[in-house]
N, CA, C and O atoms as a CHARMM CRD file, in Angstrom:
* protein
*
  384
    1    1 MET  N     -4.98200  38.09400 -56.17000 PROA 1      0.00000
    2    1 MET  CA    -4.10700  38.48400 -55.07900 PROA 1      0.00000
    3    1 MET  C     -4.28800  37.48400 -53.94200 PROA 1      0.00000
    4    1 MET  O     -5.40900  37.08200 -53.63100 PROA 1      0.00000
    5    2 SER  N     -3.19900  37.09500 -53.33600 PROA 2      0.00000
    6    2 SER  CA    -3.21600  36.15700 -52.21100 PROA 2      0.00000
    7    2 SER  C     -3.89100  36.79300 -51.00700 PROA 2      0.00000
    8    2 SER  O     -3.77100  38.00100 -50.80000 PROA 2      0.00000
    9    3 PRO  N     -4.61100  35.98600 -50.19500 PROA 3      0.00000
   10    3 PRO  CA    -5.21600  36.55700 -48.98800 PROA 3      0.00000
   11    3 PRO  C     -4.17600  36.96400 -47.95500 PROA 3      0.00000
   12    3 PRO  O     -4.51600  37.57000 -46.93900 PROA 3      0.00000
   13    4 PHE  N     -2.91400  36.64000 -48.20300 PROA 4      0.00000
   14    4 PHE  CA    -1.84800  36.96800 -47.26100 PROA 4      0.00000
   15    4 PHE  C     -0.80800  37.87100 -47.90500 PROA 4      0.00000
   16    4 PHE  O      0.37600  37.77600 -47.58400 PROA 4      0.00000
   17    5 SER  N     -1.22900  38.73200 -48.79300 PROA 5      0.00000
   18    5 SER  CA    -0.29000  39.64100 -49.43700 PROA 5      0.00000
   19    5 SER  C      0.24400  40.63800 -48.42500 PROA 5      0.00000
   20    5 SER  O     -0.31900  40.77900 -47.33900 PROA 5      0.00000
   21    6 LYS  N      1.29000  41.31200 -48.75500 PROA 6      0.00000
   22    6 LYS  CA     1.95900  42.25900 -47.86600 PROA 6      0.00000
   23    6 LYS  C      0.99600  43.32100 -47.34800 PROA 6      0.00000
   24    6 LYS  O      1.16700  43.80900 -46.23100 PROA 6      0.00000
   25    7 ASN  N     -0.00500  43.68500 -48.13100 PROA 7      0.00000
   26    7 ASN  CA    -0.88900  44.76700 -47.74100 PROA 7      0.00000
   27    7 ASN  C     -2.16000  44.31000 -47.04100 PROA 7      0.00000
   28    7 ASN  O     -2.99000  45.14100 -46.67400 PROA 7      0.00000
   29    8 SER  N     -2.32600  43.01800 -46.85000 PROA 8      0.00000
   30    8 SER  CA    -3.54600  42.57000 -46.17700 PROA 8      0.00000
   31    8 SER  C     -3.23500  42.21100 -44.73200 PROA 8      0.00000
   32    8 SER  O     -2.14300  41.74200 -44.41200 PROA 8      0.00000
   33    9 SER  N     -4.21600  42.44200 -43.87000 PROA 9      0.00000
   34    9 SER  CA    -4.01500  42.04600 -42.48200 PROA 9      0.00000
   35    9 SER  C     -4.14000  40.54500 -42.38000 PROA 9      0.00000
   36    9 SER  O     -4.71000  39.90300 -43.26100 PROA 9      0.00000
   37   10 CYS  N     -3.60900  39.98100 -41.30600 PROA 10     0.00000
   38   10 CYS  CA    -3.62000  38.54000 -41.11800 PROA 10     0.00000
   39   10 CYS  C     -4.98400  38.09700 -40.61300 PROA 10     0.00000
   40   10 CYS  O     -5.37800  38.46400 -39.50600 PROA 10     0.00000
   41   11 PRO  N     -5.70100  37.32700 -41.39200 PROA 11     0.00000
   42   11 PRO  CA    -6.95100  36.78800 -40.86900 PROA 11     0.00000
   43   11 PRO  C     -6.63300  35.67600 -39.88600 PROA 11     0.00000
   44   11 PRO  O     -6.18500  34.60200 -40.28900 PROA 11     0.00000
   45   12 LEU  N     -6.85700  35.91800 -38.61000 PROA 12     0.00000
   46   12 LEU  CA    -6.42500  34.97800 -37.58100 PROA 12     0.00000
   47   12 LEU  C     -7.14700  33.64700 -37.63800 PROA 12     0.00000
   48   12 LEU  O     -6.66000  32.66300 -37.08100 PROA 12     0.00000
   49   13 ARG  N     -8.27400  33.58900 -38.28500 PROA 13     0.00000
   50   13 ARG  CA    -8.99000  32.31800 -38.36700 PROA 13     0.00000
   51   13 ARG  C     -8.47000  31.45700 -39.51200 PROA 13     0.00000
   52   13 ARG  O     -8.87000  30.30000 -39.64200 PROA 13     0.00000
   53   14 GLN  N     -7.58800  32.00200 -40.34000 PROA 14     0.00000
   54   14 GLN  CA    -7.01100  31.24100 -41.44300 PROA 14     0.00000
   55   14 GLN  C     -5.55300  30.95800 -41.13700 PROA 14     0.00000
   56   14 GLN  O     -4.88900  31.72100 -40.43500 PROA 14     0.00000
   57   15 GLU  N     -5.07100  29.85700 -41.67300 PROA 15     0.00000
   58   15 GLU  CA    -3.66900  29.51200 -41.45800 PROA 15     0.00000
   59   15 GLU  C     -2.81400  30.17200 -42.53400 PROA 15     0.00000
   60   15 GLU  O     -3.31400  30.54200 -43.59600 PROA 15     0.00000
   61   16 GLY  N     -1.54100  30.31500 -42.25500 PROA 16     0.00000
   62   16 GLY  CA    -0.61800  30.79000 -43.26100 PROA 16     0.00000
   63   16 GLY  C     -0.00600  32.14300 -42.99200 PROA 16     0.00000
   64   16 GLY  O      0.93400  32.52800 -43.68800 PROA 16     0.00000
   65   17 CYS  N     -0.49300  32.88000 -42.01700 PROA 17     0.00000
   66   17 CYS  CA     0.08100  34.18100 -41.72200 PROA 17     0.00000
   67   17 CYS  C      1.38600  33.97800 -40.95700 PROA 17     0.00000
   68   17 CYS  O      1.41800  33.31200 -39.92200 PROA 17     0.00000
   69   18 LYS  N      2.44100  34.55300 -41.47400 PROA 18     0.00000
   70   18 LYS  CA     3.74800  34.42700 -40.83600 PROA 18     0.00000
   71   18 LYS  C      4.27900  35.80700 -40.48900 PROA 18     0.00000
   72   18 LYS  O      4.01600  36.78500 -41.18900 PROA 18     0.00000
   73   19 VAL  N      5.03100  35.87000 -39.39700 PROA 19     0.00000
   74   19 VAL  CA     5.68500  37.10200 -38.97900 PROA 19     0.00000
   75   19 VAL  C      7.12800  36.78000 -38.62900 PROA 19     0.00000
   76   19 VAL  O      7.48700  35.62000 -38.42500 PROA 19     0.00000
   77   20 ILE  N      7.94000  37.80500 -38.56300 PROA 20     0.00000
   78   20 ILE  CA     9.33900  37.63900 -38.17200 PROA 20     0.00000
   79   20 ILE  C      9.47400  38.24700 -36.78300 PROA 20     0.00000
   80   20 ILE  O      9.13500  39.41100 -36.56700 PROA 20     0.00000
   81   21 ILE  N      9.97600  37.44100 -35.83800 PROA 21     0.00000
   82   21 ILE  CA    10.10400  37.92500 -34.46400 PROA 21     0.00000
   83   21 ILE  C     11.56500  38.15000 -34.10900 PROA 21     0.00000
   84   21 ILE  O     12.46000  37.44600 -34.57700 PROA 21     0.00000
   85   22 TYR  N     11.77500  39.15600 -33.26500 PROA 22     0.00000
   86   22 TYR  CA    13.11500  39.52600 -32.80000 PROA 22     0.00000
   87   22 TYR  C     13.08300  39.66700 -31.28600 PROA 22     0.00000
   88   22 TYR  O     12.05300  40.00100 -30.70100 PROA 22     0.00000
   89   23 ARG  N     14.22900  39.40700 -30.66200 PROA 23     0.00000
   90   23 ARG  CA    14.33100  39.51400 -29.20800 PROA 23     0.00000
   91   23 ARG  C     14.96600  40.84300 -28.80600 PROA 23     0.00000
   92   23 ARG  O     16.11300  40.86600 -28.35800 PROA 23     0.00000
   93   24 HSD  N     14.27300  41.89800 -28.95300 PROA 24     0.00000
   94   24 HSD  CA    14.71600  43.20400 -28.47600 PROA 24     0.00000
   95   24 HSD  C     13.74900  44.26600 -28.94300 PROA 24     0.00000
   96   24 HSD  O     12.89900  44.01300 -29.79700 PROA 24     0.00000
   97   25 HSD  N     13.87600  45.44200 -28.38900 PROA 25     0.00000
   98   25 HSD  CA    13.06100  46.58800 -28.79500 PROA 25     0.00000
   99   25 HSD  C     13.55000  47.05900 -30.16900 PROA 25     0.00000
  100   25 HSD  O     14.74600  46.98100 -30.44700 PROA 25     0.00000
  101   26 PRO  N     12.65400  47.54600 -31.03100 PROA 26     0.00000
  102   26 PRO  CA    13.07800  47.96900 -32.37000 PROA 26     0.00000
  103   26 PRO  C     14.07000  49.13400 -32.37800 PROA 26     0.00000
  104   26 PRO  O     14.73400  49.35600 -33.39100 PROA 26     0.00000
  105   27 SER  N     14.18900  49.87700 -31.28600 PROA 27     0.00000
  106   27 SER  CA    15.14400  50.98500 -31.24800 PROA 27     0.00000
  107   27 SER  C     16.57200  50.52000 -30.99700 PROA 27     0.00000
  108   27 SER  O     17.51300  51.30100 -31.13400 PROA 27     0.00000
  109   28 LYS  N     16.73500  49.26600 -30.63500 PROA 28     0.00000
  110   28 LYS  CA    18.07000  48.73800 -30.34700 PROA 28     0.00000
  111   28 LYS  C     18.88200  48.63100 -31.63700 PROA 28     0.00000
  112   28 LYS  O     18.41000  48.10100 -32.64300 PROA 28     0.00000
  113   29 ASN  N     20.09600  49.14000 -31.58700 PROA 29     0.00000
  114   29 ASN  CA    20.99000  49.05900 -32.74500 PROA 29     0.00000
  115   29 ASN  C     21.59000  47.66600 -32.83900 PROA 29     0.00000
  116   29 ASN  O     21.64000  46.93500 -31.85000 PROA 29     0.00000
  117   30 GLY  N     22.04100  47.30600 -34.01900 PROA 30     0.00000
  118   30 GLY  CA    22.71100  46.02400 -34.21000 PROA 30     0.00000
  119   30 GLY  C     21.76500  44.84000 -34.09900 PROA 30     0.00000
  120   30 GLY  O     21.94500  43.97000 -33.24700 PROA 30     0.00000
  121   31 ARG  N     20.77500  44.80900 -34.94700 PROA 31     0.00000
  122   31 ARG  CA    19.78200  43.74200 -34.91200 PROA 31     0.00000
  123   31 ARG  C     20.39900  42.35900 -35.03600 PROA 31     0.00000
  124   31 ARG  O     21.34500  42.13700 -35.79200 PROA 31     0.00000
  125   32 GLU  N     19.84200  41.45200 -34.28000 PROA 32     0.00000
  126   32 GLU  CA    20.18300  40.04500 -34.42400 PROA 32     0.00000
  127   32 GLU  C     19.23700  39.46100 -35.46700 PROA 32     0.00000
  128   32 GLU  O     18.24800  40.09000 -35.84200 PROA 32     0.00000
  129   33 ALA  N     19.54800  38.25700 -35.93000 PROA 33     0.00000
  130   33 ALA  CA    18.67900  37.59800 -36.90300 PROA 33     0.00000
  131   33 ALA  C     17.33600  37.29400 -36.26000 PROA 33     0.00000
  132   33 ALA  O     17.26000  36.96500 -35.07600 PROA 33     0.00000
  133   34 GLY  N     16.29100  37.40800 -37.04600 PROA 34     0.00000
  134   34 GLY  CA    14.95000  37.09600 -36.57200 PROA 34     0.00000
  135   34 GLY  C     14.57700  35.66300 -36.90100 PROA 34     0.00000
  136   34 GLY  O     15.32600  34.94500 -37.56300 PROA 34     0.00000
  137   35 ASN  N     13.42100  35.26300 -36.43100 PROA 35     0.00000
  138   35 ASN  CA    12.87600  33.94300 -36.71100 PROA 35     0.00000
  139   35 ASN  C     11.48700  34.11200 -37.30600 PROA 35     0.00000
  140   35 ASN  O     10.65700  34.84000 -36.76100 PROA 35     0.00000
  141   36 THR  N     11.23200  33.43900 -38.42700 PROA 36     0.00000
  142   36 THR  CA     9.91800  33.46700 -39.03900 PROA 36     0.00000
  143   36 THR  C      9.05800  32.40000 -38.38400 PROA 36     0.00000
  144   36 THR  O      9.44800  31.23500 -38.30400 PROA 36     0.00000
  145   37 VAL  N      7.87800  32.81000 -37.91600 PROA 37     0.00000
  146   37 VAL  CA     6.97300  31.89000 -37.22700 PROA 37     0.00000
  147   37 VAL  C      5.55000  32.10600 -37.73200 PROA 37     0.00000
  148   37 VAL  O      5.21200  33.17100 -38.25000 PROA 37     0.00000
  149   38 ASN  N      4.73000  31.07900 -37.57200 PROA 38     0.00000
  150   38 ASN  CA     3.30100  31.24200 -37.81900 PROA 38     0.00000
  151   38 ASN  C      2.74100  32.11000 -36.69900 PROA 38     0.00000
  152   38 ASN  O      3.06200  31.90500 -35.52800 PROA 38     0.00000
  153   39 LEU  N      1.91600  33.06500 -37.05600 PROA 39     0.00000
  154   39 LEU  CA     1.34900  33.97200 -36.06000 PROA 39     0.00000
  155   39 LEU  C      0.32700  33.23200 -35.20500 PROA 39     0.00000
  156   39 LEU  O     -0.66900  32.73100 -35.72500 PROA 39     0.00000
  157   40 PRO  N      0.56800  33.15700 -33.88700 PROA 40     0.00000
  158   40 PRO  CA    -0.42600  32.53200 -33.01600 PROA 40     0.00000
  159   40 PRO  C     -1.67600  33.40600 -32.90900 PROA 40     0.00000
  160   40 PRO  O     -1.72600  34.50200 -33.46700 PROA 40     0.00000
  161   41 ARG  N     -2.66900  32.91600 -32.19700 PROA 41     0.00000
  162   41 ARG  CA    -3.93800  33.64600 -32.06800 PROA 41     0.00000
  163   41 ARG  C     -3.88600  34.76700 -31.03900 PROA 41     0.00000
  164   41 ARG  O     -4.66100  35.71800 -31.13500 PROA 41     0.00000
  165   42 THR  N     -2.98900  34.68100 -30.05400 PROA 42     0.00000
  166   42 THR  CA    -2.96700  35.68900 -28.99200 PROA 42     0.00000
  167   42 THR  C     -1.54700  36.18700 -28.74200 PROA 42     0.00000
  168   42 THR  O     -0.56600  35.53000 -29.09000 PROA 42     0.00000
  169   43 ILE  N     -1.46700  37.35400 -28.13700 PROA 43     0.00000
  170   43 ILE  CA    -0.16300  37.90500 -27.75700 PROA 43     0.00000
  171   43 ILE  C      0.49200  37.01600 -26.70900 PROA 43     0.00000
  172   43 ILE  O      1.70800  36.82300 -26.72700 PROA 43     0.00000
  173   44 SER  N     -0.29800  36.48300 -25.81100 PROA 44     0.00000
  174   44 SER  CA     0.23300  35.58200 -24.79000 PROA 44     0.00000
  175   44 SER  C      0.92500  34.37600 -25.42600 PROA 44     0.00000
  176   44 SER  O      2.01800  33.99000 -25.01200 PROA 44     0.00000
  177   45 HSD  N      0.28700  33.79200 -26.42400 PROA 45     0.00000
  178   45 HSD  CA     0.89900  32.64500 -27.10900 PROA 45     0.00000
  179   45 HSD  C      2.14500  33.06800 -27.88100 PROA 45     0.00000
  180   45 HSD  O      3.11600  32.31500 -27.95100 PROA 45     0.00000
  181   46 LEU  N      2.12200  34.26200 -28.45600 PROA 46     0.00000
  182   46 LEU  CA     3.29900  34.76500 -29.16100 PROA 46     0.00000
  183   46 LEU  C      4.46400  34.94700 -28.19200 PROA 46     0.00000
  184   46 LEU  O      5.60000  34.60100 -28.51700 PROA 46     0.00000
  185   47 CYS  N      4.18900  35.48700 -27.00700 PROA 47     0.00000
  186   47 CYS  CA     5.24000  35.66200 -25.99500 PROA 47     0.00000
  187   47 CYS  C      5.79900  34.31600 -25.54500 PROA 47     0.00000
  188   47 CYS  O      7.00900  34.17000 -25.37300 PROA 47     0.00000
  189   48 LYS  N      4.92700  33.33900 -25.35500 PROA 48     0.00000
  190   48 LYS  CA     5.38900  32.00200 -24.97000 PROA 48     0.00000
  191   48 LYS  C      6.25600  31.38500 -26.05700 PROA 48     0.00000
  192   48 LYS  O      7.29300  30.79000 -25.76100 PROA 48     0.00000
  193   49 LEU  N      5.84100  31.52200 -27.31400 PROA 49     0.00000
  194   49 LEU  CA     6.60900  30.99500 -28.43100 PROA 49     0.00000
  195   49 LEU  C      7.98100  31.65900 -28.50800 PROA 49     0.00000
  196   49 LEU  O      8.99500  30.97700 -28.65200 PROA 49     0.00000
  197   50 ALA  N      8.01200  32.98600 -28.41200 PROA 50     0.00000
  198   50 ALA  CA     9.28600  33.71600 -28.45600 PROA 50     0.00000
  199   50 ALA  C     10.16200  33.33100 -27.26800 PROA 50     0.00000
  200   50 ALA  O     11.38100  33.22400 -27.40000 PROA 50     0.00000
  201   51 GLY  N      9.54400  33.12300 -26.11200 PROA 51     0.00000
  202   51 GLY  CA    10.30100  32.70700 -24.93100 PROA 51     0.00000
  203   51 GLY  C     10.98500  31.37700 -25.13900 PROA 51     0.00000
  204   51 GLY  O     12.12100  31.18800 -24.70400 PROA 51     0.00000
  205   52 LYS  N     10.31100  30.45300 -25.79500 PROA 52     0.00000
  206   52 LYS  CA    10.91000  29.14500 -26.08500 PROA 52     0.00000
  207   52 LYS  C     12.04300  29.27300 -27.09100 PROA 52     0.00000
  208   52 LYS  O     13.07500  28.61400 -26.95900 PROA 52     0.00000
  209   53 ILE  N     11.85400  30.11200 -28.08500 PROA 53     0.00000
  210   53 ILE  CA    12.87600  30.28000 -29.12400 PROA 53     0.00000
  211   53 ILE  C     14.11300  30.98100 -28.57600 PROA 53     0.00000
  212   53 ILE  O     15.23800  30.54700 -28.82400 PROA 53     0.00000
  213   54 TYR  N     13.90800  32.06200 -27.83400 PROA 54     0.00000
  214   54 TYR  CA    15.02100  32.90400 -27.39500 PROA 54     0.00000
  215   54 TYR  C     15.45600  32.67900 -25.95400 PROA 54     0.00000
  216   54 TYR  O     16.50000  33.18900 -25.54800 PROA 54     0.00000
  217   55 GLY  N     14.68900  31.93300 -25.17400 PROA 55     0.00000
  218   55 GLY  CA    15.08400  31.65600 -23.79800 PROA 55     0.00000
  219   55 GLY  C     14.93900  32.84600 -22.85900 PROA 55     0.00000
  220   55 GLY  O     15.81300  33.08400 -22.02400 PROA 55     0.00000
  221   56 PHE  N     13.85100  33.59400 -22.98400 PROA 56     0.00000
  222   56 PHE  CA    13.58800  34.70800 -22.07800 PROA 56     0.00000
  223   56 PHE  C     12.07900  34.85000 -21.92500 PROA 56     0.00000
  224   56 PHE  O     11.32700  34.10900 -22.55800 PROA 56     0.00000
  225   57 GLN  N     11.62300  35.78400 -21.09900 PROA 57     0.00000
  226   57 GLN  CA    10.19100  35.95200 -20.82900 PROA 57     0.00000
  227   57 GLN  C      9.70700  37.31000 -21.32900 PROA 57     0.00000
  228   57 GLN  O      9.68900  38.28000 -20.57100 PROA 57     0.00000
  229   58 PRO  N      9.31800  37.38300 -22.59400 PROA 58     0.00000
  230   58 PRO  CA     8.83400  38.66300 -23.12100 PROA 58     0.00000
  231   58 PRO  C      7.51100  39.07200 -22.49600 PROA 58     0.00000
  232   58 PRO  O      6.67900  38.23400 -22.14800 PROA 58     0.00000
  233   59 VAL  N      7.33700  40.39000 -22.36100 PROA 59     0.00000
  234   59 VAL  CA     6.10100  40.92200 -21.77300 PROA 59     0.00000
  235   59 VAL  C      5.38900  41.90700 -22.69700 PROA 59     0.00000
  236   59 VAL  O      4.20900  42.19600 -22.49400 PROA 59     0.00000
  237   60 LYS  N      6.08200  42.42500 -23.70400 PROA 60     0.00000
  238   60 LYS  CA     5.46900  43.38200 -24.63400 PROA 60     0.00000
  239   60 LYS  C      5.93700  43.09000 -26.05000 PROA 60     0.00000
  240   60 LYS  O      7.02900  42.57200 -26.28400 PROA 60     0.00000
  241   61 VAL  N      5.05600  43.44700 -26.99000 PROA 61     0.00000
  242   61 VAL  CA     5.33500  43.25000 -28.40900 PROA 61     0.00000
  243   61 VAL  C      5.22500  44.60600 -29.10100 PROA 61     0.00000
  244   61 VAL  O      4.28300  45.36000 -28.86200 PROA 61     0.00000
  245   62 PHE  N      6.20400  44.90800 -29.96700 PROA 62     0.00000
  246   62 PHE  CA     6.24600  46.17600 -30.68700 PROA 62     0.00000
  247   62 PHE  C      6.35800  45.93700 -32.18000 PROA 62     0.00000
  248   62 PHE  O      6.87700  44.90900 -32.61500 PROA 62     0.00000
  249   63 ASN  N      5.86400  46.90000 -32.97300 PROA 63     0.00000
  250   63 ASN  CA     6.08700  46.83500 -34.41600 PROA 63     0.00000
  251   63 ASN  C      7.42200  47.49400 -34.74400 PROA 63     0.00000
  252   63 ASN  O      8.13000  47.96000 -33.85200 PROA 63     0.00000
  253   64 GLU  N      7.74800  47.52700 -35.99700 PROA 64     0.00000
  254   64 GLU  CA     9.04200  48.05600 -36.43100 PROA 64     0.00000
  255   64 GLU  C      9.22300  49.54100 -36.12600 PROA 64     0.00000
  256   64 GLU  O     10.35100  50.01500 -35.98800 PROA 64     0.00000
  257   65 ASP  N      8.12400  50.27100 -36.02000 PROA 65     0.00000
  258   65 ASP  CA     8.18600  51.70400 -35.71300 PROA 65     0.00000
  259   65 ASP  C      8.20000  51.99100 -34.21900 PROA 65     0.00000
  260   65 ASP  O      8.25900  53.15100 -33.81100 PROA 65     0.00000
  261   66 GLY  N      8.14600  50.93800 -33.39400 PROA 66     0.00000
  262   66 GLY  CA     8.17000  51.11500 -31.95300 PROA 66     0.00000
  263   66 GLY  C      6.79900  51.22100 -31.31600 PROA 66     0.00000
  264   66 GLY  O      6.69500  51.46800 -30.11400 PROA 66     0.00000
  265   67 GLY  N      5.74900  51.03800 -32.09500 PROA 67     0.00000
  266   67 GLY  CA     4.39500  51.06700 -31.54100 PROA 67     0.00000
  267   67 GLY  C      4.06700  49.73500 -30.87000 PROA 67     0.00000
  268   67 GLY  O      4.34400  48.66600 -31.41400 PROA 67     0.00000
  269   68 GLU  N      3.47600  49.81900 -29.68800 PROA 68     0.00000
  270   68 GLU  CA     3.12800  48.59100 -28.97700 PROA 68     0.00000
  271   68 GLU  C      1.96000  47.89400 -29.65500 PROA 68     0.00000
  272   68 GLU  O      0.96900  48.53300 -30.00800 PROA 68     0.00000
  273   69 ILE  N      2.07300  46.60200 -29.83400 PROA 69     0.00000
  274   69 ILE  CA     1.00900  45.78000 -30.41000 PROA 69     0.00000
  275   69 ILE  C      0.18900  45.22000 -29.25400 PROA 69     0.00000
  276   69 ILE  O      0.71300  44.49100 -28.41200 PROA 69     0.00000
  277   70 LYS  N     -1.08400  45.55700 -29.21400 PROA 70     0.00000
  278   70 LYS  CA    -1.96900  45.06000 -28.16100 PROA 70     0.00000
  279   70 LYS  C     -3.01400  44.10300 -28.71100 PROA 70     0.00000
  280   70 LYS  O     -3.73800  43.46700 -27.94600 PROA 70     0.00000
  281   71 ASP  N     -3.09600  43.99800 -30.02400 PROA 71     0.00000
  282   71 ASP  CA    -4.06200  43.12000 -30.67600 PROA 71     0.00000
  283   71 ASP  C     -3.41700  42.60000 -31.95700 PROA 71     0.00000
  284   71 ASP  O     -3.03600  43.38800 -32.82300 PROA 71     0.00000
  285   72 LEU  N     -3.29200  41.28500 -32.08300 PROA 72     0.00000
  286   72 LEU  CA    -2.63200  40.70700 -33.25300 PROA 72     0.00000
  287   72 LEU  C     -3.43000  40.88000 -34.53800 PROA 72     0.00000
  288   72 LEU  O     -2.90900  40.62100 -35.62300 PROA 72     0.00000
  289   73 ASN  N     -4.68200  41.31200 -34.43600 PROA 73     0.00000
  290   73 ASN  CA    -5.46600  41.56600 -35.64300 PROA 73     0.00000
  291   73 ASN  C     -4.90000  42.71500 -36.46800 PROA 73     0.00000
  292   73 ASN  O     -5.24400  42.85300 -37.64200 PROA 73     0.00000
  293   74 VAL  N     -4.04300  43.53900 -35.88300 PROA 74     0.00000
  294   74 VAL  CA    -3.46400  44.65800 -36.62800 PROA 74     0.00000
  295   74 VAL  C     -2.20200  44.25700 -37.38400 PROA 74     0.00000
  296   74 VAL  O     -1.65600  45.05900 -38.14200 PROA 74     0.00000
  297   75 THR  N     -1.73700  43.04200 -37.19000 PROA 75     0.00000
  298   75 THR  CA    -0.51500  42.60000 -37.86700 PROA 75     0.00000
  299   75 THR  C     -0.81700  42.18000 -39.28800 PROA 75     0.00000
  300   75 THR  O     -1.95100  41.84600 -39.63400 PROA 75     0.00000
  301   76 ARG  N      0.22000  42.20400 -40.10100 PROA 76     0.00000
  302   76 ARG  CA     0.12400  41.79700 -41.50300 PROA 76     0.00000
  303   76 ARG  C      1.13200  40.69400 -41.76400 PROA 76     0.00000
  304   76 ARG  O      2.10700  40.53600 -41.02900 PROA 76     0.00000
  305   77 ASP  N      0.88500  39.94200 -42.80700 PROA 77     0.00000
  306   77 ASP  CA     1.80100  38.88800 -43.20400 PROA 77     0.00000
  307   77 ASP  C      3.19700  39.48100 -43.42200 PROA 77     0.00000
  308   77 ASP  O      3.34500  40.50800 -44.08300 PROA 77     0.00000
  309   78 ASN  N      4.19700  38.83800 -42.87200 PROA 78     0.00000
  310   78 ASN  CA     5.61000  39.23500 -42.96800 PROA 78     0.00000
  311   78 ASN  C      5.97200  40.46900 -42.14200 PROA 78     0.00000
  312   78 ASN  O      7.04300  41.04000 -42.34200 PROA 78     0.00000
  313   79 ASP  N      5.11400  40.89000 -41.22700 PROA 79     0.00000
  314   79 ASP  CA     5.47700  41.97900 -40.31300 PROA 79     0.00000
  315   79 ASP  C      6.65500  41.55800 -39.44300 PROA 79     0.00000
  316   79 ASP  O      6.85800  40.37500 -39.16900 PROA 79     0.00000
  317   80 LYS  N      7.41200  42.53800 -39.02400 PROA 80     0.00000
  318   80 LYS  CA     8.49800  42.31900 -38.06600 PROA 80     0.00000
  319   80 LYS  C      7.98000  42.71400 -36.69700 PROA 80     0.00000
  320   80 LYS  O      7.54300  43.84700 -36.49400 PROA 80     0.00000
  321   81 LEU  N      8.02700  41.77800 -35.75400 PROA 81     0.00000
  322   81 LEU  CA     7.56000  42.02200 -34.39700 PROA 81     0.00000
  323   81 LEU  C      8.73200  41.88600 -33.43600 PROA 81     0.00000
  324   81 LEU  O      9.55800  40.98300 -33.56900 PROA 81     0.00000
  325   82 PHE  N      8.79500  42.78500 -32.47700 PROA 82     0.00000
  326   82 PHE  CA     9.90800  42.85500 -31.54000 PROA 82     0.00000
  327   82 PHE  C      9.37800  42.59800 -30.14800 PROA 82     0.00000
  328   82 PHE  O      8.45200  43.27100 -29.69500 PROA 82     0.00000
  329   83 LEU  N      9.96600  41.61800 -29.46100 PROA 83     0.00000
  330   83 LEU  CA     9.49200  41.22700 -28.13700 PROA 83     0.00000
  331   83 LEU  C     10.51900  41.61100 -27.09500 PROA 83     0.00000
  332   83 LEU  O     11.71400  41.37200 -27.26700 PROA 83     0.00000
  333   84 CYS  N     10.04400  42.21300 -26.00400 PROA 84     0.00000
  334   84 CYS  CA    10.92900  42.70800 -24.94800 PROA 84     0.00000
  335   84 CYS  C     10.52100  42.12000 -23.60600 PROA 84     0.00000
  336   84 CYS  O      9.34200  41.88700 -23.33800 PROA 84     0.00000
  337   85 ASP  N     11.52400  41.88600 -22.77400 PROA 85     0.00000
  338   85 ASP  CA    11.24000  41.47600 -21.40000 PROA 85     0.00000
  339   85 ASP  C     11.26400  42.71500 -20.50700 PROA 85     0.00000
  340   85 ASP  O     11.60300  43.80800 -20.95900 PROA 85     0.00000
  341   86 ARG  N     10.90800  42.53800 -19.25600 PROA 86     0.00000
  342   86 ARG  CA    10.83600  43.67300 -18.32400 PROA 86     0.00000
  343   86 ARG  C     12.17600  44.38900 -18.17600 PROA 86     0.00000
  344   86 ARG  O     12.22900  45.61800 -18.13900 PROA 86     0.00000
  345   87 GLU  N     13.24600  43.62200 -18.09400 PROA 87     0.00000
  346   87 GLU  CA    14.57300  44.21900 -17.90300 PROA 87     0.00000
  347   87 GLU  C     14.93100  45.15600 -19.05400 PROA 87     0.00000
  348   87 GLU  O     15.41300  46.26500 -18.82500 PROA 87     0.00000
  349   88 GLU  N     14.70100  44.72100 -20.26800 PROA 88     0.00000
  350   88 GLU  CA    15.02300  45.57200 -21.41100 PROA 88     0.00000
  351   88 GLU  C     14.14700  46.82200 -21.43800 PROA 88     0.00000
  352   88 GLU  O     14.62900  47.90900 -21.75600 PROA 88     0.00000
  353   89 LEU  N     12.87100  46.67600 -21.10700 PROA 89     0.00000
  354   89 LEU  CA    11.98700  47.83500 -21.07400 PROA 89     0.00000
  355   89 LEU  C     12.43300  48.84500 -20.02900 PROA 89     0.00000
  356   89 LEU  O     12.41200  50.05100 -20.27400 PROA 89     0.00000
  357   90 GLU  N     12.83800  48.35000 -18.86100 PROA 90     0.00000
  358   90 GLU  CA    13.32000  49.25800 -17.81300 PROA 90     0.00000
  359   90 GLU  C     14.57900  49.97700 -18.26000 PROA 90     0.00000
  360   90 GLU  O     14.73000  51.17100 -18.00100 PROA 90     0.00000
  361   91 GLN  N     15.48400  49.27500 -18.92300 PROA 91     0.00000
  362   91 GLN  CA    16.71000  49.89500 -19.40300 PROA 91     0.00000
  363   91 GLN  C     16.41700  50.92000 -20.49500 PROA 91     0.00000
  364   91 GLN  O     17.02700  51.98900 -20.51900 PROA 91     0.00000
  365   92 ALA  N     15.49700  50.60600 -21.39200 PROA 92     0.00000
  366   92 ALA  CA    15.21000  51.48200 -22.51600 PROA 92     0.00000
  367   92 ALA  C     14.45200  52.74000 -22.11200 PROA 92     0.00000
  368   92 ALA  O     14.68800  53.81100 -22.67200 PROA 92     0.00000
  369   93 PHE  N     13.54100  52.62200 -21.14200 PROA 93     0.00000
  370   93 PHE  CA    12.66300  53.72600 -20.84400 PROA 93     0.00000
  371   93 PHE  C     12.95000  54.42500 -19.52200 PROA 93     0.00000
  372   93 PHE  O     12.30700  55.42800 -19.21400 PROA 93     0.00000
  373   94 HSD  N     13.88500  53.93200 -18.74300 PROA 94     0.00000
  374   94 HSD  CA    14.19100  54.54700 -17.45500 PROA 94     0.00000
  375   94 HSD  C     15.65200  54.97600 -17.34400 PROA 94     0.00000
  376   94 HSD  O     16.22200  55.02000 -16.25400 PROA 94     0.00000
  377   95 ARG  N     16.24000  55.28900 -18.48900 PROA 95     0.00000
  378   95 ARG  CA    17.62500  55.76600 -18.47700 PROA 95     0.00000
  379   95 ARG  C     17.65700  57.16200 -17.89000 PROA 95     0.00000
  380   95 ARG  O     16.74600  57.96300 -18.09600 PROA 95     0.00000
  381   96 LYS  N     18.71300  57.43600 -17.16300 PROA 96     0.00000
  382   96 LYS  CA    18.86600  58.78400 -16.58900 PROA 96     0.00000
  383   96 LYS  C     19.91300  59.56600 -17.32500 PROA 96     0.00000
  384   96 LYS  O     20.17700  60.71900 -16.98300 PROA 96     0.00000
């Protein structure tokens, strides 16, 4: 079995772990195409990478179920990660 199989977590000290990133919260309907990237070592680096790709400033990372990712050690190869900026978070969570 590959060290990067679907069921194994991404060993951050090894190369080859890839994730698919999206520019929106996972609850948003009408998904846009994602981008497959090598998983950086930190959430900060992931936000910077997504910012360069999508042209915005993400502040939070979520998994496909809407759970916030606070440590990239919990990610797995081929996970879908959703990055949101402050404006989208305010719209999603402060609707009246």
